[in-house]
C-alpha positions in Angstrom: 17.2 0.5 -18.2 19.2 -1.7 -15.9 18.0 -2.7 -12.4 20.0 -3.9 -9.7 19.9 -7.8 -8.9 17.0 -9.1 -6.7 19.5 -10.2 -4.3 21.3 -6.7 -4.0 17.7 -5.4 -3.7 16.6 -7.6 -1.0 19.8 -7.0 1.0 19.6 -3.4 0.8 16.0 -3.5 2.1 16.6 -5.8 4.7 19.7 -3.8 6.0 17.7 -0.1 5.6 20.7 0.7 3.1 20.6 2.9 0.4 21.9 2.0 -3.1 23.5 4.2 -5.5 21.0 7.0 -6.6 18.5 5.8 -9.4 18.1 7.6 -12.7 14.5 8.6 -12.5 12.6 6.9 -15.5 11.6 3.5 -16.5 8.0 4.1 -17.3 7.8 2.4 -20.7 6.0 -1.0 -20.8 9.5 -3.0 -21.4 10.8 -1.5 -18.0 7.7 -2.1 -16.1 7.7 -5.5 -17.1 11.2 -6.0 -16.2 10.6 -4.4 -12.9 7.7 -6.8 -12.2 10.1 -9.7 -12.9 12.8 -8.4 -10.7 9.8 -7.9 -8.1 8.8 -11.7 -8.5 12.5 -12.9 -8.3 12.8 -11.1 -4.8 9.5 -12.5 -3.8 11.0 -15.9 -4.5 14.0 -14.9 -2.5 11.6 -14.1 0.3 9.6 -17.4 0.0 12.7 -19.4 0.0 13.6 -18.1 3.5 10.3 -19.1 4.9 8.2 -15.9 4.4 4.7 -16.2 3.1 2.6 -13.8 0.9 -0.7 -12.4 2.7 -1.9 -10.0 0.5 -0.9 -6.8 -1.7 0.0 -3.1 -1.3 -1.1 -0.8 -3.8 1.2 2.4 -4.2 1.0 5.7 -5.8 -3.0 5.6 -6.0 -3.3 8.9 -4.8 -2.6 11.1 -8.1 -2.4 14.3 -5.9 1.3 13.1 -5.2 2.5 11.8 -8.3 4.2 15.2 -9.3 6.2 15.1 -5.9 7.7 11.6 -6.6 8.0 11.8 -10.5 5.5 8.7 -11.5 2.6 8.8 -13.5 0.9 5.5 -12.5 0.0 3.2 -9.6 2.3 0.3 -8.5 1.7 -2.7 -6.6 3.8 -5.2 -4.6 3.4 -8.3 -1.8 2.6 -8.0 2.0 4.2 -10.8 4.0 3.5 -12.4 7.0 6.7 -10.7 8.6 5.3 -7.3 7.6 1.8 -7.7 8.6 0.4 -6.8 11.9 -3.4 -7.0 12.8 -3.8 -4.8 15.7 -6.1 -6.0 18.6 -7.0 -2.2 19.3 -5.9 1.2 17.9 -2.6 1.5 19.6 0.4 0.5 17.4 4.1 0.6 17.7 7.1 0.4 15.0 10.8 0.1 15.2 12.2 2.0 12.0 16.1 1.6 12.7 16.4 -0.9 9.7 14.0 0.9 7.4 15.7 3.2 4.7 14.2 6.8 4.7 10.8 5.2 6.2 7.7 7.4 5.8 4.1 6.7 7.0 1.1 6.3 4.8 -2.6 6.5 6.4 -4.6 3.9 4.3 -7.6 1.9 4.0 -7.1 -2.0 4.1 -9.5 -4.6 2.8 -9.6 -8.0 3.7 -11.0 -10.6 1.1 -13.1 -13.5 1.6 -13.0 -14.6 -2.0 -11.0 -14.1 -5.1 -12.3 -11.2 -7.3 -13.2 -12.2 -10.9 -10.3 -11.1 -13.4 -12.8 -8.8 -15.0 -14.0 -7.1 -11.9 -12.2 -3.9 -12.5 -14.8 -1.5 -10.8 -15.4 0.4 -14.1 -19.2 -0.4 -14.0 -22.1 -1.3 -11.6 -21.7 -4.9 -12.1 -17.9 -5.2 -11.6 -18.1 -3.2 -8.4 -20.7 -5.3 -7.0 -18.5 -8.2 -7.6 -15.8 -6.7 -5.9 -17.9 -5.5 -3.0 -19.2 -9.1 -2.7 -15.7 -10.7 -2.3 -14.7 -8.0 0.5 -15.1 -9.6 4.2 -14.0 -6.5 6.1 -12.8 -2.9 6.0 -10.2 -1.4 8.2 -7.9 1.6 8.7 -4.3 1.0 8.9 -0.8 2.5 8.4 1.5 1.3 5.9 5.2 2.2 6.5 7.3 2.7 3.4 10.9 2.9 2.7 13.2 3.6 -0.2 16.5 2.1 -1.0 16.8 5.0 -3.6 18.4 8.1 -1.8 16.0 11.0 -1.3 13.0 9.1 -2.5 14.2 9.8 -6.2 13.1 7.2 -8.6 11.0 6.1 -11.5 8.1 3.8 -11.7 10.0 0.8 -12.6 12.7 1.3 -9.8 9.8 1.6 -7.2 8.0 -1.6 -8.6 11.6 -3.6 -8.4 12.2 -2.2 -4.8 9.3 -4.6 -3.4 7.0 -1.6 -4.3 8.6 0.3 -1.3 6.6 -1.6 1.3 8.3 -1.9 4.8 5.4 -2.9 7.2 1.5 -2.7 7.4 -0.3 -2.2 10.8 -4.1 -2.9 10.4 -6.7 -1.5 13.0 -9.9 -2.8 14.2 -11.7 -4.6 11.2 -15.3 -4.2 10.8 -17.9 -5.9 8.4 -18.1 -4.2 5.0 -21.8 -4.1 5.8 -21.0 -1.6 8.5 -20.6 0.7 6.0 -24.2 1.0 5.0 -26.1 0.6 1.7 -23.5 2.1 -0.6 -20.0 0.9 0.8 -18.0 2.1 -2.2 -19.5 5.7 -1.9 -19.0 5.6 1.8 -15.1 4.7 1.2 -14.8 7.3 -1.4 -16.4 10.3 0.6 -14.7 9.3 3.9 -12.4 11.9 5.4 -9.1 11.6 7.4 -7.0 14.0 9.5 -3.3 13.0 10.4 -1.5 14.5 13.4 2.0 14.3 14.6 2.8 15.0 18.1 -0.2 17.1 18.7 -0.1 19.2 15.5 -2.3 18.5 12.2 0.2 17.6 9.5 -2.1 16.5 6.6 -5.9 15.7 5.5 -7.3 13.5 2.9 -10.3 12.0 1.4 -11.1 8.5 0.2 -11.3 9.7 -3.5 -7.7 10.9 -3.5 -7.0 6.9 -4.3 -8.0 6.3 -7.8 -11.4 7.7 -6.8 -12.1 5.5 -4.1 -10.6 2.2 -2.2 -12.8 -0.1 -4.1 -11.7 1.4 -7.2 -7.9 0.9 -6.2 -8.8 -2.6 -5.8 -10.4 -2.9 -9.1 -6.8 -1.3 -10.8 -5.0 -4.3 -8.7 -7.3 -6.8 -10.1 -7.2 -5.8 -13.5 -3.3 -5.3 -13.5 -2.6 -8.8 -12.1 -5.4 -10.3 -14.7 -3.5 -8.8 -17.4 -0.3 -10.7 -16.5 -2.4 -14.1 -15.6 -2.8 -13.4 -12.0 -5.3 -13.2 -9.3 -5.9 -11.8 -5.9 -6.2 -15.0 -3.6 -9.0 -15.6 -1.3 -8.0 -14.4 2.4 -5.9 -11.7 0.7 -5.3 -8.5 2.8 -5.0 -5.5 0.5 -4.3 -1.9 1.3 -5.2 0.6 -1.1 -2.8 3.5 -1.1 -2.1 6.6 1.0 -4.9 9.1 1.7 -2.1 12.0 2.0 1.3 12.4 1.1 3.7 9.8 2.6 5.3 11.5 5.9 8.9 11.1 7.1 9.3 9.1 10.6 11.7 9.8 13.2 12.1 8.1 16.3 10.3 9.6 19.3 7.2 10.7 17.1 3.8 10.0 17.9 1.2 9.9 15.2 -2.7 9.8 15.4 -5.5 10.0 12.7 -9.2 10.6 13.2 -11.6 9.6 10.6 -15.0 10.8 9.7 -17.8 9.2 7.3 -17.3 5.8 8.1 -17.4 3.6 11.1 -13.5 2.9 11.5 -11.4 4.4 14.5 -8.5 6.4 14.1 -5.1 5.0 15.1 -2.4 6.0 17.3 1.4 5.3 16.3 4.5 5.4 18.5 7.6 5.4 16.5 10.8 4.0 18.1 
């Protein structure tokens, strides 16, 4: 499988321009490896122009939407100081004119105070405890994703290469992980979210939609990076995947979320 050059992918994303349609596919290990190398080359271009990586986004953790996009696995990619906004309150604004077919994803975001051990994959109680010990705060956020592939038609490799579709991350009020009670992982898995657009309820989701819970999604990222000799750095912001299907964005819309089961406020987003 042939991917566009890193320069072509970055230029298209910067301009909000679509590339020629991708041939969906590219899920075998060789294609995924090539896509990750391309993503790393795009990241190098961003660093060369002065951007700094501040964390990671994990995409397609919500198994319920895999059939909609023709993917069968999660993906991940960098979050940058130029794409991250830590909100002071619960109101956010986003300009989308320079994003290609933007969509909105309501997510749970984790702030890490320490680098998780490479073997902390959340598959047992000990590794879950190790992950929790590395988390400083938890927040609700909106990730805005966009696709340089027309009509959101692509395979896993194309999605990875295109910066894991990341456009922006807006993070709401942060609360200490201890505020989630005696079982933070369970609380995150059981949380419920409703998504509203212009006063109409559009979708709902639960924390367990994302690989059984946000902590498990973090474990997936840790394990995936460890397999490539990488680690999630201390201080990273990690957004763990959409709780609902990604929703198309248009200027003039107002989006709102409500959450239950965790002490996190909903957010309001005005789109321009």
